[in-house]
C-alpha angles and dihedrals in degrees: 000000000000095000112125126209097166132096124293089256090059089055095050117109123220119232109231101172144341129219135174100245126094125253095215107264095092130017125204116218127182113227121193115209132191105225125214090258091058096254123124123231133185123224131188108227124194113220124190147140119285116266138199132209128188134221093202133182131193122231086264091055097254118144118242120223138162127222106225137162111247115203095204097058089029097227146083112275133185098243139185111256112254148100147170124343110228118234108280093007119135115242094238092047090052091048092052091047094049093046091052095043096048102035111013090238128128119204123235090207134003135183135182107240103171143022116191142148127259090239142329088271095051140084090197110120119211128196131202118210127187112212121191136187092024115183128197106244104156146004115274117269103192124183119271094266095044120095105181139168113197119207140158133233131201110261096258093047089046092052090046090052093049090049091050094071091223094135136061104250099055096146090050091048093050092048089051093050091050092048091048090053093244095117113050122184109237118219 
């Protein structure tokens, strides 16, 4: 089982080498465009499968997160549960599968609250789902390359964490907080 209960140091990966080719999650393509002024320009475009991340709350109102090493930032972060949407898979079905795999929780209700792109140079679609009344029904069963430690935070600490930006799906987290009524625009 890839479930971790040790310290953050025990979850940290060690960089052994770096090379220019892709590993398969994202592909970089060069697109050449003809601009309105008649000049051509080249753009690197990231292409990848759609993904989903969840702003999830237990029946007691605690926020659910997973500690997970992130190779880009190079450290363990407290992340939103989520992952890749399989070809032909419905967004909510993918969200339910990822929540169960990474945390062992099943949502009472779930709704898609945002669809966005990874970046302006990406085709990769990302979805935000708010899951409520989540109940622990199993132990996590993460994928082979996932080493995760699920945990919960009291609502205020959860909101503070999502507002801190110390995770990789900040836009998804903020959209989830707004949809859950935890961030209200003040006039």
